[in-house]
Structures are given as C-alpha cells and as structure tokens.
N, C-alpha and C positions, 0 to 999 in steps of 0.2 A: 504494500500500500504506500503511495507516495506521501511524502511529508507535506507537500503543497499540492493543492488541486491543479489539474492541468489547465483550468480556465479560471481567470479572475475577471469579474464583470462589475462595472459601475454604470450608473445611469442617472439621467436627469432630463427634465423637460427644458428644451431650448426654445426661446420665444421667436421662432421663425418657421416657415413652412419647410417640409422635407426637401423640396427642390433647392432652396437656398442653403440649407445645411449640407446637402450632398455636394453642391457646387464647390463649397469651400473645402470639404474633405477630399474631393477628387482633383484638387489643384495642388500638385506637389510643391509649387513655389511658395505656398502659404503654410506648409506644415510647421515651420519654425515658429510661426505666430501662435499655433495651437499648443505647442509642446509645454506641458506642465512639469516635465521632469528636469528640464534644463540641460538635457543631453544633446539636442540638435543645435549645432552651431551655425548651420546654414546650408544652402543648396545653390547650385548653379542652374537648377532646372528652370525652364521658361514656364510662364503661366499657361496652363493647358488643362483639359479635362482628361483624366486617365481612362483607359479602356482595359478590359480583361487581357492579361498577358503583358501589358506595358511594364517597363522597368523605369525606375528613377533612383537617383543617387541622393545621399544625405551625408553631409559632413557632421561628425559627432565628436563629443568631448566628454570623457569621464574624468572629472577632476582635471589634472594637467595633461592627461593623455588623449591626444587627438586620434581619431580613427574614421574610417569611411565605410558606409554600408550601401549595398545596392538592393533595392526592394522590387519585388515582382507582384503585380496585382493578381491575386489568386481567386478572388470572388468579386463579382460586380453585378448589381441589379440597380439600375438608375433610380435615384431618389429613395432607395430602400436599404441597400447594403453595399459596403465596399470593404475589402480586406487586402492587406499586402503582407508579404513574407520577406523580412530582411535577411541578407547574408553578408558576411564580411567581404570587402573588396579583395583582399589577398586570398586567392583560391586555396592556398595551403591551410588556412584557418577553418575552412568550411566543414571538415570532419569533426571539429571540436566546438564550434560556435555557430549559432544561427538555427533557424527553423521555426522560431516563434511566429505567430500570426497576430497582427493587429487588426481587429475587426470592428467596424461601426455598423450598427443596425438602426434603422430609422422607422418610426411609426408615427402617423398623425396622432396628435393628442390635444386635449383641451389646453389652450394657451400656446400651442406650437407643435413641436416634434419631440417625442420621447426618443432620446439617443442612448443607445447601449454601446459602451466601448468594452471590448473583451481582449485580454492578453491571453492568448491560447498557446501554451507551451507543449501541446501534445506531440508536435513534430520536432521539438528542440533536439539538437544533436546529443547533448549531455545535460539532462535535466538537473542533476545535482549542482551544476555550476550556476544555474539561474534561480534555484529555489531561494537563496538568500535575498534575492531582489524583490520578492513578492510584496512585502509591506510597502517599500518605497515606490514600487510600480503602481500599486493601488492609489497611493496618495497623489502621484503624478498624474494618473488617469483622471482623478477627481478634479484636479487643477486644470487639466486639458479641457474637460467638459465645461468648466466655468469660463475658460477663455473662449471656447467655441460659442457659448451663449453670449458673451460680450461682443464678439466679432459679428455674428449674424444678427444679433438683437439690436445693433446700432449704437452700442455704448462705447465702442472703441474706434 
C-alpha cells in the first residue's frame, strides 16, 4: 500500500465560464502566472491554444537549482479537461524522474466553473522520490487555483 495516494485533488469555484478558464489553462505562455508552487521560472512558449499531443517547455527552479521540463498534452476535451505529463529535458533522467500528470477538470457551477486540479503520480517513474512532495504540492495547487480565479475573474 502506498504511503501517499496516487492522486491528490483540490478544487474551487472560479468566477468565470468554463471557456474562459480553459483558454487560460490551454495557453502554455501563461502557466507561470498560475503557478502557486513557485517552481516555474518561465517559458519561451508563444501564446497559443494547446491540442492533444502538443508539447511545450517550462523553465523550472527548485531553490537555487534550475532545470527544464518538456510537457506533453495527454488529455484534452475543450472547455472541460486538459492534462499534461512533464518529463525532464535531459533524456538520461527520464528513467528516474517524471511521469506525473497535471490534470484540470472543469464543470459549470453556480457562480462560474468548478475547477478540479489533480496531481496524478500513478505513472511516476519512482514514486518514493515524489511522495515527500505531496503536502507542499497540495498547498501549491490551492494557491494555483486562487491565482486562476484572480486571473479569469478580472482581479489581476
């Protein structure tokens, strides 16, 4: 039995319609604005709407250590669901790091859109390496949903 569940989910109602929420989530050039973890340091991605199978890069930083990830869109249903799977840019690290899935599910709700963000480590290469990140990840996810609400709700 795992020490940490394979999926951690947070949710909140965001004061905007699903199409507006999805448009922001599906634009990789804006992901650094959403990041509640403080790990995304930037991207060179152009503003665009992602499609199933698309890849996009992210510059990351854990403390003083910079690194890069390439993400592949693995699930996409316009205005309802988008998910991507990051892998480290150096291919030699891929047997050890990567495989988690970041998933956003959207449902119309009173007052806007119910947004569920899930950190899914069921496909992570070495789960015990990421288990210690679960608590901080949940906190970062809650902050990300707050930022999302501010961005699409017109408060930022």
